[in-house]
N, CA and C atoms as a LAMMPS dump frame, in Angstrom:
ITEM: TIMESTEP
0
ITEM: NUMBER OF ATOMS
546
ITEM: BOX BOUNDS ff ff ff
-5.0000000000000000e+02 5.0000000000000000e+02
-5.0000000000000000e+02 5.0000000000000000e+02
-5.0000000000000000e+02 5.0000000000000000e+02
ITEM: ATOMS id mol type element x y z
1 1 1 N 0.834 -1.241 -0.068
2 1 2 C -0.013 -0.054 -0.05
3 1 3 C 0.901 1.294 -0.036
4 2 1 N 0.56 2.177 -0.859
5 2 2 C 1.305 3.314 -0.926
6 2 3 C 0.508 4.6 -0.473
7 3 1 N 0.957 5.331 0.425
8 3 2 C 0.13 6.673 0.824
9 3 3 C 1.004 7.719 0.265
10 4 1 N 0.53 8.954 0.39
11 4 2 C 1.25 10.196 0.051
12 4 3 C 2.512 10.058 0.859
13 5 1 N 3.565 10.647 0.153
14 5 2 C 4.893 10.703 0.902
15 5 3 C 4.896 11.37 2.236
16 6 1 N 4.102 12.425 2.501
17 6 2 C 4.077 13.085 3.669
18 6 3 C 3.451 12.245 4.743
19 7 1 N 2.413 11.431 4.301
20 7 2 C 1.783 10.494 5.408
21 7 3 C 2.76 9.413 5.778
22 8 1 N 3.595 8.849 4.811
23 8 2 C 4.513 7.771 5.093
24 8 3 C 5.64 8.273 5.868
25 9 1 N 6.07 9.599 5.594
26 9 2 C 7.169 10.174 6.436
27 9 3 C 6.686 10.455 7.924
28 10 1 N 5.374 10.896 8.004
29 10 2 C 4.853 11.212 9.367
30 10 3 C 4.667 9.89 10.105
31 11 1 N 4.245 8.871 9.461
32 11 2 C 4.041 7.623 10.188
33 11 3 C 5.299 6.991 10.663
34 12 1 N 6.407 7.157 9.811
35 12 2 C 7.685 6.668 10.309
36 12 3 C 8.2 7.594 11.423
37 13 1 N 8.011 8.984 11.354
38 13 2 C 8.346 9.771 12.537
39 13 3 C 7.546 9.277 13.732
40 14 1 N 6.278 8.967 13.627
41 14 2 C 5.498 8.806 14.784
42 14 3 C 5.941 7.45 15.399
43 15 1 N 6.344 6.471 14.613
44 15 2 C 6.828 5.197 15.193
45 15 3 C 8.054 5.453 15.914
46 16 1 N 8.973 6.139 15.378
47 16 2 C 10.262 6.382 16.069
48 16 3 C 9.939 7.136 17.273
49 17 1 N 9.194 8.261 17.35
50 17 2 C 8.817 8.963 18.535
51 17 3 C 8.102 8.128 19.591
52 18 1 N 7.107 7.436 19.196
53 18 2 C 6.387 6.538 20.084
54 18 3 C 7.111 5.417 20.667
55 19 1 N 8.117 4.962 19.927
56 19 2 C 8.947 3.782 20.483
57 19 3 C 10.098 4.245 21.244
58 20 1 N 10.058 5.513 21.77
59 20 2 C 11.128 6.092 22.63
60 20 3 C 10.76 5.822 24.059
61 21 1 N 9.49 5.468 24.304
62 21 2 C 9.064 5.247 25.679
63 21 3 C 9.682 3.933 26.273
64 22 1 N 9.617 3.916 27.534
65 22 2 C 10.36 2.817 28.18
66 22 3 C 9.807 1.353 27.898
67 23 1 N 8.49 1.303 27.554
68 23 2 C 7.932 0.085 27.3
69 23 3 C 8.385 -0.577 25.983
70 24 1 N 8.751 0.25 25.055
71 24 2 C 9.188 -0.229 23.733
72 24 3 C 10.382 0.125 23.13
73 25 1 N 11.262 0.872 24.086
74 25 2 C 12.653 1.283 23.506
75 25 3 C 13.536 0.138 23.606
76 26 1 N 14.654 0.243 22.795
77 26 2 C 15.584 -0.779 22.899
78 26 3 C 16.249 -0.861 24.296
79 27 1 N 16.493 0.226 24.917
80 27 2 C 17.312 0.269 26.141
81 27 3 C 16.377 -0.035 27.304
82 28 1 N 15.046 0.003 27.211
83 28 2 C 14.139 -0.345 28.278
84 28 3 C 13.963 0.961 29.111
85 29 1 N 14.54 2.112 28.718
86 29 2 C 14.47 3.307 29.405
87 29 3 C 13.857 4.397 28.516
88 30 1 N 13.315 5.516 29.008
89 30 2 C 12.668 6.458 28.266
90 30 3 C 13.883 7.111 27.303
91 31 1 N 13.774 6.979 26.041
92 31 2 C 14.848 7.404 25.192
93 31 3 C 14.476 8.869 24.722
94 32 1 N 13.617 9.591 25.272
95 32 2 C 13.152 10.927 25.066
96 32 3 C 13.413 11.7 26.422
97 33 1 N 14.519 11.72 26.943
98 33 2 C 14.793 12.204 28.241
99 33 3 C 15.265 13.638 28.319
100 34 1 N 15.776 14.068 27.306
101 34 2 C 16.315 15.467 27.205
102 34 3 C 15.936 16.175 25.92
103 35 1 N 15.959 17.438 25.915
104 35 2 C 15.693 18.227 24.671
105 35 3 C 16.603 17.769 23.533
106 36 1 N 17.895 17.443 23.945
107 36 2 C 18.853 16.998 22.783
108 36 3 C 18.25 15.624 22.229
109 37 1 N 17.728 14.814 23.067
110 37 2 C 17.169 13.596 22.383
111 37 3 C 16.031 13.94 21.501
112 38 1 N 15.229 14.892 21.801
113 38 2 C 14.09 15.24 20.846
114 38 3 C 14.73 15.932 19.647
115 39 1 N 15.796 16.679 19.842
116 39 2 C 16.426 17.497 18.606
117 39 3 C 17.043 16.366 17.619
118 40 1 N 17.573 15.362 18.222
119 40 2 C 18.077 14.32 17.34
120 40 3 C 17.035 13.696 16.399
121 41 1 N 15.931 13.368 17.029
122 41 2 C 14.821 12.765 16.177
123 41 3 C 14.257 13.739 15.13
124 42 1 N 13.987 15.024 15.607
125 42 2 C 13.536 16.023 14.682
126 42 3 C 14.427 16.343 13.657
127 43 1 N 15.784 16.278 13.835
128 43 2 C 16.937 16.452 12.856
129 43 3 C 16.748 15.341 11.803
130 44 1 N 16.667 14.113 12.346
131 44 2 C 16.643 12.786 11.373
132 44 3 C 15.479 12.796 10.506
133 45 1 N 14.288 13.514 10.983
134 45 2 C 13.271 13.574 10.087
135 45 3 C 12.94 14.959 9.613
136 46 1 N 13.992 15.871 9.622
137 46 2 C 13.855 17.194 9.052
138 46 3 C 12.476 17.798 9.349
139 47 1 N 12.218 17.976 10.677
140 47 2 C 11.001 18.476 11.133
141 47 3 C 11.024 20.082 11.129
142 48 1 N 10.261 20.731 10.392
143 48 2 C 10.337 22.123 10.235
144 48 3 C 9.501 22.909 11.119
145 49 1 N 9.577 24.339 11.172
146 49 2 C 8.709 25.098 12.027
147 49 3 C 9.436 25.27 13.369
148 50 1 N 8.745 25.96 14.072
149 50 2 C 9.241 26.422 15.474
150 50 3 C 9.579 25.217 16.245
151 51 1 N 10.765 25.322 16.918
152 51 2 C 11.23 24.277 17.857
153 51 3 C 11.95 25.037 18.971
154 52 1 N 11.593 24.914 20.18
155 52 2 C 11.929 25.615 21.373
156 52 3 C 13.226 25.104 22.109
157 53 1 N 13.414 23.749 21.938
158 53 2 C 14.558 23.084 22.51
159 53 3 C 14.591 23.441 24.055
160 54 1 N 13.389 23.272 24.784
161 54 2 C 13.475 23.364 26.178
162 54 3 C 12.701 22.238 26.895
163 55 1 N 12.767 22.304 28.185
164 55 2 C 12.038 21.264 28.936
165 55 3 C 10.527 21.203 28.834
166 56 1 N 9.983 22.433 28.733
167 56 2 C 8.534 22.541 28.666
168 56 3 C 8.155 21.851 27.318
169 57 1 N 8.792 22.153 26.173
170 57 2 C 8.471 21.508 24.986
171 57 3 C 8.515 20.091 24.961
172 58 1 N 9.677 19.568 25.697
173 58 2 C 9.92 18.205 25.792
174 58 3 C 8.668 17.51 26.525
175 59 1 N 8.283 18.07 27.649
176 59 2 C 7.162 17.458 28.377
177 59 3 C 5.892 17.492 27.5
178 60 1 N 5.626 18.546 26.73
179 60 2 C 4.422 18.507 25.857
180 60 3 C 4.477 17.427 24.813
181 61 1 N 5.733 17.281 24.206
182 61 2 C 5.799 16.258 23.218
183 61 3 C 5.667 14.865 23.807
184 62 1 N 6.253 14.607 24.947
185 62 2 C 6.048 13.329 25.709
186 62 3 C 4.67 13.042 25.869
187 63 1 N 3.855 14.066 26.259
188 63 2 C 2.444 13.947 26.496
189 63 3 C 1.746 13.486 25.166
190 64 1 N 2.15 14.137 24.122
191 64 2 C 1.549 13.713 22.769
192 64 3 C 2.037 12.354 22.362
193 65 1 N 3.228 12.075 22.712
194 65 2 C 3.685 10.671 22.354
195 65 3 C 2.828 9.623 22.994
196 66 1 N 2.377 9.865 24.378
197 66 2 C 1.455 8.95 25.098
198 66 3 C 0.148 8.885 24.549
199 67 1 N -0.278 9.989 24.02
200 67 2 C -1.614 10.075 23.363
201 67 3 C -1.658 9.385 22.064
202 68 1 N -0.668 9.635 21.234
203 68 2 C -0.578 8.947 19.984
204 68 3 C -0.437 7.294 20.185
205 69 1 N 0.259 6.903 21.237
206 69 2 C 0.384 5.491 21.533
207 69 3 C -1.018 4.949 21.913
208 70 1 N -1.744 5.642 22.488
209 70 2 C -3.19 5.23 22.951
210 70 3 C -4.076 5.199 21.574
211 71 1 N -3.991 6.357 20.895
212 71 2 C -4.745 6.462 19.583
213 71 3 C -4.561 5.303 18.543
214 72 1 N -3.186 5.011 18.499
215 72 2 C -2.726 4.035 17.498
216 72 3 C -3.597 2.683 17.635
217 73 1 N -4.025 2.277 18.852
218 73 2 C -4.573 0.944 19.169
219 73 3 C -6.104 1.001 19.063
220 74 1 N -6.663 2.223 18.81
221 74 2 C -8.097 2.273 18.906
222 74 3 C -8.76 1.642 17.658
223 75 1 N -9.932 1.067 17.827
224 75 2 C -10.715 0.621 16.647
225 75 3 C -11.142 1.742 15.86
226 76 1 N -11.554 1.57 14.646
227 76 2 C -11.724 2.639 13.6
228 76 3 C -12.737 3.532 14.072
229 77 1 N -13.876 3.299 14.739
230 77 2 C -14.806 4.132 15.029
231 77 3 C -14.339 5.153 16.095
232 78 1 N -13.541 4.721 17.109
233 78 2 C -13.045 5.507 18.14
234 78 3 C -11.845 6.344 17.525
235 79 1 N -11.08 5.761 16.619
236 79 2 C -10.058 6.532 15.992
237 79 3 C -10.574 7.707 15.318
238 80 1 N -11.627 7.568 14.575
239 80 2 C -12.355 8.673 13.87
240 80 3 C -12.757 9.752 14.733
241 81 1 N -13.303 9.412 15.876
242 81 2 C -13.72 10.441 16.906
243 81 3 C -12.479 11.193 17.371
244 82 1 N -11.427 10.462 17.688
245 82 2 C -10.157 11.159 18.093
246 82 3 C -9.589 12.068 17.141
247 83 1 N -9.499 11.56 15.935
248 83 2 C -8.958 12.342 14.789
249 83 3 C -9.775 13.671 14.652
250 84 1 N -11.047 13.541 14.637
251 84 2 C -12.035 14.727 14.435
252 84 3 C -11.78 15.734 15.618
253 85 1 N -11.731 15.139 16.876
254 85 2 C -11.489 15.935 18.152
255 85 3 C -10.148 16.769 17.955
256 86 1 N -9.193 16.091 17.585
257 86 2 C -7.813 16.716 17.489
258 86 3 C -7.878 17.834 16.496
259 87 1 N -8.341 17.552 15.376
260 87 2 C -8.465 18.522 14.34
261 87 3 C -9.368 19.684 14.685
262 88 1 N -10.432 19.549 15.459
263 88 2 C -11.292 20.653 15.8
264 88 3 C -10.749 21.451 16.853
265 89 1 N -10.128 20.74 17.844
266 89 2 C -9.525 21.518 18.923
267 89 3 C -8.386 22.414 18.56
268 90 1 N -7.681 21.942 17.451
269 90 2 C -6.535 22.762 17.091
270 90 3 C -6.736 23.697 15.98
271 91 1 N -8.044 23.635 15.699
272 91 2 C -8.622 24.557 14.437
273 91 3 C -7.764 24.306 13.306
274 92 1 N -7.463 23.101 12.946
275 92 2 C -6.531 22.696 11.823
276 92 3 C -7.198 23.314 10.568
277 93 1 N -6.418 23.857 9.759
278 93 2 C -6.719 24.448 8.442
279 93 3 C -5.701 23.869 7.453
280 94 1 N -5.937 22.803 6.748
281 94 2 C -4.945 22.174 5.787
282 94 3 C -4.638 23.058 4.81
283 95 1 N -3.41 23.205 4.474
284 95 2 C -2.908 24.002 3.22
285 95 3 C -1.725 23.285 2.596
286 96 1 N -1.752 23.338 1.306
287 96 2 C -0.652 22.701 0.66
288 96 3 C 0.62 23.541 0.744
289 97 1 N 1.72 22.969 0.905
290 97 2 C 3.037 23.643 1.194
291 97 3 C 4.153 22.901 0.373
292 98 1 N 5.147 23.565 -0.096
293 98 2 C 6.32 22.919 -0.572
294 98 3 C 7.52 23.712 -0.12
295 99 1 N 8.53 23.029 0.551
296 99 2 C 9.567 23.74 1.092
297 99 3 C 10.756 22.736 1.179
298 100 1 N 11.951 23.283 1.39
299 100 2 C 13.209 22.519 1.476
300 100 3 C 13.197 21.412 0.408
301 101 1 N 13.403 20.155 0.685
302 101 2 C 13.525 19.129 -0.276
303 101 3 C 12.186 18.456 -0.404
304 102 1 N 11.101 18.886 0.289
305 102 2 C 9.875 18.189 0.329
306 102 3 C 8.986 18.76 -0.926
307 103 1 N 8.374 17.904 -1.588
308 103 2 C 7.334 18.173 -2.641
309 103 3 C 5.981 18.586 -1.928
310 104 1 N 4.889 18.764 -2.751
311 104 2 C 3.675 19.205 -2.06
312 104 3 C 3.225 18.263 -1.051
313 105 1 N 2.878 18.862 0.066
314 105 2 C 2.296 18.161 1.245
315 105 3 C 1.359 19.056 2.128
316 106 1 N 0.707 18.544 3.011
317 106 2 C -0.091 19.399 3.832
318 106 3 C 0.522 19.874 5.121
319 107 1 N 0.195 21.2 5.525
320 107 2 C 0.499 21.644 6.856
321 107 3 C -0.951 22.047 7.277
322 108 1 N -1.22 21.789 8.514
323 108 2 C -2.581 22.173 8.984
324 108 3 C -2.526 23.089 10.098
325 109 1 N -1.305 23.605 10.613
326 109 2 C -1.083 24.494 11.585
327 109 3 C -0.056 25.452 11.101
328 110 1 N -0.043 26.545 11.873
329 110 2 C 0.963 27.612 11.487
330 110 3 C 2.427 27.06 11.865
331 111 1 N 3.356 27.442 11.139
332 111 2 C 4.823 27.097 11.41
333 111 3 C 5.223 27.466 12.776
334 112 1 N 4.685 28.514 13.436
335 112 2 C 5.085 28.979 14.7
336 112 3 C 4.297 28.418 15.83
337 113 1 N 3.28 27.451 15.544
338 113 2 C 2.564 26.768 16.514
339 113 3 C 3.431 25.944 17.31
340 114 1 N 3.135 25.546 18.566
341 114 2 C 4.09 24.802 19.356
342 114 3 C 4.23 23.415 18.827
343 115 1 N 5.355 22.799 18.868
344 115 2 C 5.809 21.572 18.361
345 115 3 C 4.91 20.471 18.634
346 116 1 N 4.407 20.398 19.909
347 116 2 C 3.595 19.295 20.187
348 116 3 C 2.176 19.443 19.482
349 117 1 N 1.672 20.63 19.359
350 117 2 C 0.362 20.768 18.545
351 117 3 C 0.694 20.333 17.032
352 118 1 N 1.796 20.775 16.519
353 118 2 C 1.985 20.362 15.13
354 118 3 C 2.087 18.844 15.006
355 119 1 N 2.824 18.201 16.062
356 119 2 C 2.841 16.767 15.85
357 119 3 C 1.515 16.105 15.936
358 120 1 N 0.685 16.658 16.97
359 120 2 C -0.581 16.035 17.124
360 120 3 C -1.473 16.201 15.899
361 121 1 N -1.414 17.314 15.285
362 121 2 C -2.281 17.565 14.154
363 121 3 C -1.824 16.797 12.852
364 122 1 N -0.33 16.753 12.69
365 122 2 C 0.077 15.947 11.656
366 122 3 C -0.32 14.492 11.7
367 123 1 N -0.206 14.021 12.973
368 123 2 C -0.573 12.694 13.276
369 123 3 C -2.078 12.423 12.809
370 124 1 N -3.016 13.406 13.239
371 124 2 C -4.381 13.267 12.891
372 124 3 C -4.479 13.257 11.449
373 125 1 N -3.813 14.131 10.725
374 125 2 C -3.994 14.119 9.317
375 125 3 C -3.521 12.826 8.639
376 126 1 N -2.511 12.258 9.17
377 126 2 C -1.857 11.028 8.724
378 126 3 C -2.938 9.843 9.04
379 127 1 N -3.503 9.868 10.196
380 127 2 C -4.401 8.771 10.476
381 127 3 C -5.664 9.032 9.58
382 128 1 N -5.987 10.273 9.284
383 128 2 C -7.185 10.446 8.267
384 128 3 C -6.954 9.76 6.963
385 129 1 N -5.713 9.846 6.465
386 129 2 C -5.433 9.141 5.214
387 129 3 C -5.506 7.669 5.371
388 130 1 N -4.95 7.127 6.462
389 130 2 C -5.113 5.744 6.69
390 130 3 C -6.574 5.29 6.873
391 131 1 N -7.442 5.925 7.528
392 131 2 C -8.842 5.775 7.618
393 131 3 C -9.516 5.734 6.367
394 132 1 N -9.306 6.934 5.5
395 132 2 C -9.875 6.865 4.196
396 132 3 C -9.497 5.849 3.193
397 133 1 N -8.336 5.448 3.379
398 133 2 C -7.809 4.356 2.511
399 133 3 C -8.334 2.877 3.039
400 134 1 N -9.032 2.814 4.134
401 134 2 C -9.44 1.623 4.697
402 134 3 C -8.243 0.715 5.237
403 135 1 N -7.218 1.321 5.577
404 135 2 C -6.009 0.624 5.973
405 135 3 C -5.6 0.717 7.451
406 136 1 N -6.523 0.857 8.384
407 136 2 C -6.255 1.052 9.71
408 136 3 C -5.517 -0.244 10.38
409 137 1 N -5.739 -1.319 9.698
410 137 2 C -5.017 -2.485 10.253
411 137 3 C -3.532 -2.487 10.025
412 138 1 N -3.027 -1.523 9.261
413 138 2 C -1.64 -1.315 9.113
414 138 3 C -0.965 -0.56 10.311
415 139 1 N -1.832 -0.116 11.198
416 139 2 C -1.225 0.568 12.407
417 139 3 C -1.253 -0.665 13.578
418 140 1 N -0.144 -0.987 13.814
419 140 2 C -0.047 -2.326 14.666
420 140 3 C 0.804 -2.09 15.787
421 141 1 N 0.805 -3.114 16.659
422 141 2 C 1.782 -3.26 17.843
423 141 3 C 2.567 -4.459 17.614
424 142 1 N 3.842 -4.375 17.851
425 142 2 C 4.8 -5.419 17.51
426 142 3 C 4.31 -6.819 18.136
427 143 1 N 4.471 -7.791 17.388
428 143 2 C 3.989 -9.226 17.817
429 143 3 C 5.039 -9.834 18.61
430 144 1 N 6.13 -9.417 19.005
431 144 2 C 7.028 -10.02 19.699
432 144 3 C 6.598 -10.081 21.256
433 145 1 N 6.76 -11.295 21.858
434 145 2 C 6.146 -11.482 23.109
435 145 3 C 6.556 -10.374 24.255
436 146 1 N 7.654 -9.878 24.175
437 146 2 C 8.16 -8.925 25.302
438 146 3 C 8.179 -7.52 24.789
439 147 1 N 7.575 -7.155 23.679
440 147 2 C 7.666 -5.707 23.137
441 147 3 C 6.314 -5.185 22.914
442 148 1 N 6.368 -3.874 23.264
443 148 2 C 5.035 -3.014 23.124
444 148 3 C 5.355 -2.004 21.926
445 149 1 N 6.377 -2.251 21.129
446 149 2 C 6.565 -1.228 20.164
447 149 3 C 5.498 -1.062 19.14
448 150 1 N 5.356 0.235 18.506
449 150 2 C 4.408 0.363 17.479
450 150 3 C 5.087 0.155 16.08
451 151 1 N 4.247 -0.176 15.138
452 151 2 C 4.763 -0.119 13.745
453 151 3 C 3.7 0.259 12.869
454 152 1 N 4.101 0.826 11.752
455 152 2 C 3.166 1.105 10.642
456 152 3 C 3.626 0.337 9.432
457 153 1 N 2.794 -0.553 9.105
458 153 2 C 3.113 -1.528 7.982
459 153 3 C 2.888 -0.898 6.624
460 154 1 N 3.829 -0.485 6.061
461 154 2 C 3.787 0.28 4.741
462 154 3 C 4.248 -0.676 3.689
463 155 1 N 4.407 -1.956 3.976
464 155 2 C 4.811 -2.892 2.948
465 155 3 C 3.668 -3.169 1.833
466 156 1 N 4.052 -3.632 0.797
467 156 2 C 3.041 -3.854 -0.253
468 156 3 C 2.023 -4.937 0.186
469 157 1 N 2.496 -6.013 0.771
470 157 2 C 1.591 -7.103 1.058
471 157 3 C 1.021 -7.061 2.461
472 158 1 N 1.367 -5.979 3.299
473 158 2 C 0.783 -5.854 4.61
474 158 3 C 1.134 -6.925 5.575
475 159 1 N 2.38 -7.576 5.502
476 159 2 C 2.674 -8.626 6.319
477 159 3 C 3.705 -8.313 7.493
478 160 1 N 3.976 -7.141 7.596
479 160 2 C 5.009 -6.798 8.675
480 160 3 C 4.399 -7.086 10.074
481 161 1 N 5.249 -7.79 10.857
482 161 2 C 4.826 -8.147 12.152
483 161 3 C 5.556 -7.554 13.33
484 162 1 N 6.751 -7.122 13.117
485 162 2 C 7.564 -6.765 14.216
486 162 3 C 8.113 -5.259 13.951
487 163 1 N 8.241 -4.715 15.19
488 163 2 C 8.74 -3.145 15.001
489 163 3 C 10.115 -2.983 14.515
490 164 1 N 10.895 -3.998 14.614
491 164 2 C 12.311 -3.925 14.315
492 164 3 C 12.757 -5.254 13.776
493 165 1 N 13.96 -5.296 13.217
494 165 2 C 14.714 -6.494 12.823
495 165 3 C 15.054 -7.26 13.942
496 166 1 N 15.439 -6.529 15.039
497 166 2 C 15.797 -7.213 16.254
498 166 3 C 14.751 -8.052 16.774
499 167 1 N 13.514 -7.395 16.906
500 167 2 C 12.467 -8.264 17.413
501 167 3 C 12.036 -9.404 16.564
502 168 1 N 12.062 -9.161 15.282
503 168 2 C 11.816 -10.32 14.285
504 168 3 C 12.909 -11.463 14.421
505 169 1 N 14.171 -11.089 14.493
506 169 2 C 15.143 -12.143 14.643
507 169 3 C 14.942 -12.9 16.012
508 170 1 N 14.723 -12.102 17.036
509 170 2 C 14.589 -12.863 18.313
510 170 3 C 13.433 -13.744 18.3
511 171 1 N 12.287 -13.28 17.794
512 171 2 C 11.197 -14.287 17.69
513 171 3 C 11.361 -15.421 16.713
514 172 1 N 12.077 -15.146 15.68
515 172 2 C 12.441 -16.368 14.74
516 172 3 C 13.355 -17.354 15.479
517 173 1 N 14.337 -16.834 16.321
518 173 2 C 15.093 -17.704 17.11
519 173 3 C 14.285 -18.548 18.04
520 174 1 N 13.371 -17.896 18.718
521 174 2 C 12.591 -18.654 19.673
522 174 3 C 11.715 -19.751 18.905
523 175 1 N 11.141 -19.307 17.824
524 175 2 C 10.259 -20.421 16.93
525 175 3 C 11.301 -21.37 16.603
526 176 1 N 12.475 -21.153 16.248
527 176 2 C 13.419 -22.257 15.725
528 176 3 C 13.769 -23.211 16.849
529 177 1 N 14.004 -22.645 18.067
530 177 2 C 14.464 -23.512 19.087
531 177 3 C 13.252 -24.351 19.59
532 178 1 N 11.966 -23.787 19.538
533 178 2 C 10.859 -24.525 19.816
534 178 3 C 10.654 -25.823 18.791
535 179 1 N 10.916 -25.471 17.516
536 179 2 C 10.811 -26.657 16.558
537 179 3 C 11.766 -27.71 16.678
538 180 1 N 13.062 -27.173 17.154
539 180 2 C 14.174 -28.077 17.265
540 180 3 C 14.189 -28.725 18.609
541 181 1 N 13.31 -28.335 19.465
542 181 2 C 13.098 -29.091 20.819
543 181 3 C 14.193 -28.569 21.801
544 182 1 N 14.884 -27.401 21.561
545 182 2 C 15.927 -26.94 22.536
546 182 3 C 15.186 -26.194 23.763
């Protein structure tokens, strides 16, 4: 399944952001502990607009991270309600933009809006695309026994099961050992 490039980019960003929490991070600790941790993620995804680089912004983004993790798991009817609520509360006004190396895509908040608000609204816009395409089943939780990581399955056949190669390899090893009787 192919979505608009900005939707795919945003879903990839959301997965990385959400998988920084202690329940799903590689280290087992909160990997979004400092403004520098947040800056590294934003730089990797070329996030534009206002970025304050302070503790207040970090706290707001962590709150959004928790909200998105909860919304990610909702059944479609509840997801629609959340998406509409987010868009209404933020007074989102989608507009086409083209900047830097990005082709045409939507921005639905002002560039100087707080980072957490922009993340929340962009997530809602991406969820809207997923809902309209009838592909909400592509928003998943890792199937590894001991992982709570999120994944957005953007593969053609929709068969992605694990949030990372690490989880996939670990579960494949477990299955191999069970088959081998070890």
